[in-house]
C-alpha positions in Angstrom: 23.5 2.8 -95.1 20.6 3.2 -97.5 20.6 6.9 -95.7 24.3 8.3 -97.2 24.5 10.2 -100.3 24.9 8.1 -103.7 28.9 9.1 -103.6 29.6 8.6 -100.2 28.2 5.2 -100.3 30.0 4.5 -103.5 33.5 5.6 -101.3 32.7 3.7 -98.4 32.6 0.5 -100.4 35.3 1.1 -102.4 37.7 2.0 -98.6 36.6 -1.2 -97.7 37.7 -3.3 -100.8 41.0 -1.5 -100.2 41.2 -2.1 -96.8 40.9 -5.7 -97.4 43.4 -5.3 -100.4 45.7 -4.3 -97.7 45.3 -7.0 -94.9 45.7 -9.4 -98.5 49.0 -7.7 -99.0 50.0 -8.1 -95.8 49.8 -11.6 -95.7 51.6 -12.4 -98.5 54.5 -10.3 -97.7 54.9 -11.3 -94.4 54.9 -15.0 -96.2 57.7 -13.1 -98.3 59.5 -12.5 -94.8 59.3 -15.4 -93.0 60.5 -17.6 -96.4 63.9 -15.6 -96.5 64.2 -16.0 -92.7 63.3 -20.3 -93.5 66.1 -20.0 -96.2 68.7 -19.3 -93.6 67.0 -20.6 -90.6 65.7 -23.7 -92.0 62.6 -23.8 -89.2 59.8 -26.6 -90.7 57.5 -24.9 -88.5 57.9 -21.2 -90.0 57.8 -23.2 -93.9 54.8 -25.0 -92.5 53.4 -21.7 -91.5 54.0 -20.1 -94.6 52.3 -23.2 -96.9 49.1 -22.9 -94.7 49.1 -19.1 -96.1 48.1 -20.3 -99.4 44.6 -21.3 -99.3 43.9 -18.3 -97.3 45.2 -15.7 -99.6 43.1 -17.4 -102.2 40.4 -17.5 -100.7 40.9 -13.7 -99.6 41.8 -13.2 -103.3 38.2 -14.7 -104.3 36.2 -12.4 -102.2 37.2 -9.3 -103.1 37.4 -9.5 -106.4 33.8 -11.0 -105.5 33.5 -7.5 -103.9 34.5 -5.4 -106.8 32.0 -7.1 -109.4 29.4 -6.5 -106.6 30.1 -2.8 -106.3 30.5 -2.6 -110.3 27.0 -4.2 -110.7 25.2 -2.3 -107.8 26.6 1.4 -108.0 27.9 3.6 -111.2 31.4 4.7 -110.5 31.2 8.6 -110.9 34.7 9.6 -112.5 36.8 7.6 -114.7 39.4 7.4 -111.9 37.3 5.6 -109.4 36.6 2.9 -112.3 40.8 2.8 -113.0 40.8 2.7 -109.4 38.5 0.2 -108.6 40.2 -2.0 -111.3 43.3 -1.7 -110.1 43.0 -3.0 -106.4 41.3 -6.4 -108.3 44.5 -6.8 -110.5 46.8 -5.8 -107.6 44.6 -8.9 -105.8 45.7 -11.0 -108.5 49.2 -10.3 -108.7 49.4 -10.3 -104.6 47.9 -14.0 -105.5 50.5 -14.9 -108.1 53.7 -14.0 -105.7 51.9 -16.0 -103.0 51.7 -19.5 -105.7 56.0 -18.8 -106.1 56.4 -18.3 -102.7 54.8 -21.7 -102.1 56.3 -23.3 -104.8 59.8 -22.2 -103.1 58.5 -23.5 -100.0 57.7 -26.6 -100.8 61.0 -27.6 -102.2 62.6 -26.0 -99.0 60.8 -27.9 -96.7 61.3 -31.3 -98.6 65.0 -30.3 -98.5 64.8 -29.6 -94.5 63.1 -33.3 -94.3 65.2 -34.6 -95.8 68.1 -32.7 -93.8 69.5 -31.4 -97.1 71.5 -28.2 -97.1 70.1 -25.5 -99.5 73.5 -24.4 -101.2 72.8 -21.4 -103.3 74.7 -20.0 -105.9 76.8 -16.9 -104.7 74.3 -13.6 -104.8 71.1 -15.4 -104.1 70.7 -13.2 -100.7 71.0 -9.8 -102.4 68.2 -11.1 -105.0 66.0 -12.2 -102.1 66.6 -9.1 -100.2 65.6 -6.5 -103.7 62.8 -9.1 -104.7 61.3 -8.5 -101.1 62.0 -4.6 -101.1 60.6 -4.6 -104.8 57.7 -6.0 -103.2 57.4 -3.7 -100.7 58.0 -0.4 -103.3 55.3 -1.4 -105.3 52.7 -1.8 -102.5 54.0 1.5 -101.3 53.2 3.7 -104.7 50.1 2.1 -104.6 49.3 3.1 -101.1 50.8 6.9 -101.5 49.8 6.7 -105.4 53.4 8.1 -105.9 54.8 7.6 -110.1 58.1 8.4 -109.0 58.1 5.2 -106.6 56.1 3.0 -109.1 58.9 4.2 -111.7 61.3 3.1 -109.6 60.8 -0.7 -109.9 62.0 -0.4 -113.6 65.6 0.0 -112.3 65.1 -2.5 -109.9 64.1 -5.0 -112.7 66.6 -4.4 -114.7 69.2 -5.4 -112.0 67.2 -8.6 -111.5 67.3 -9.4 -115.3 71.5 -8.6 -115.3 71.8 -10.6 -112.4 69.9 -13.6 -113.2 72.3 -14.7 -115.7 75.3 -14.9 -113.8 73.0 -16.8 -110.6 72.1 -19.6 -112.9 75.9 -19.7 -114.5 76.8 -20.1 -110.9 74.6 -22.2 -110.2 75.6 -24.1 -113.3 79.4 -24.3 -112.4 78.5 -25.8 -109.2 76.3 -28.8 -111.0 79.7 -29.4 -112.7 81.5 -29.3 -109.2 79.1 -31.9 -108.0 77.3 -33.9 -110.8 75.9 -36.1 -108.3 73.6 -33.9 -106.7 72.2 -32.8 -110.5 68.7 -33.2 -108.8 69.3 -30.8 -106.1 70.6 -28.2 -108.5 67.5 -28.5 -110.9 65.5 -27.7 -107.4 67.4 -24.5 -107.3 67.5 -23.7 -110.5 63.2 -24.2 -110.3 63.8 -21.3 -107.2 65.5 -18.8 -108.7 62.8 -18.5 -112.1 60.3 -18.9 -108.5 62.6 -15.7 -107.6 62.2 -13.6 -110.3 58.7 -14.2 -110.7 58.2 -12.5 -108.4 60.1 -9.6 -109.5 58.1 -9.8 -112.3 54.5 -9.8 -110.6 56.1 -6.9 -108.5 56.8 -5.0 -111.3 53.5 -5.5 -112.8 51.7 -4.1 -110.0 53.9 -1.0 -110.1 52.6 -1.4 -114.4 49.1 -1.2 -112.9 50.0 1.8 -110.4 50.9 3.8 -113.5 47.9 3.1 -115.5 45.8 4.0 -112.7 47.4 7.2 -111.9 47.9 8.7 -116.0 45.9 7.0 -117.8 49.1 5.3 -119.7 50.1 1.8 -120.0 53.9 1.0 -119.7 55.9 -1.5 -119.9 58.5 -1.5 -116.7 60.6 -4.9 -117.8 61.2 -4.9 -121.3 61.2 -1.1 -122.5 61.3 1.0 -119.2 60.4 4.8 -119.8 62.3 7.7 -118.1 60.9 8.8 -114.9 58.9 11.6 -115.4 
């Protein structure tokens, strides 16, 4: 490795970090997919697998952050894009960790209900929300991998859909609560789970915002003030 020219060494270590980020992304997307399947199947084994992944995700994120700091401390980025690329990878790892935390919260609730043999009465439209949020995570990561601005900007429309859907889902849950007031605690659990799904959507959108910054050196807000696509 010592014999490699400076630029080649730098690119080699950047690619190593990128490989670790891909591994982390794959871990989190698998957690998300299995969470959705477990909500349908009530498979406790799958739920336990998802919960077991959280400490692994935390460890991978810390290791990736250490790699980034080591690279920046020992080698000088050659061009401005190098620095943005490295910092965005670290930010993406943090957002993936936050997505994993939200998934874990959902699974904790689902696991407890499954152990108590309580079926989860989700409001109408929940399944569509889960699929849209899952696609948002995939799309944001795709935008990073392909360095695709159009794909990154597409998260704005998806996030607006989530923002419009959230009040309807919460209203449906409130109606269910009025119909079955004896299940108020269960409805509060579902409310917290819906909030967690919204949080995952926001983290995915933040990933796309980071990608746009990496590619254009421009800060955008795709959640509150989505700009027109380029």
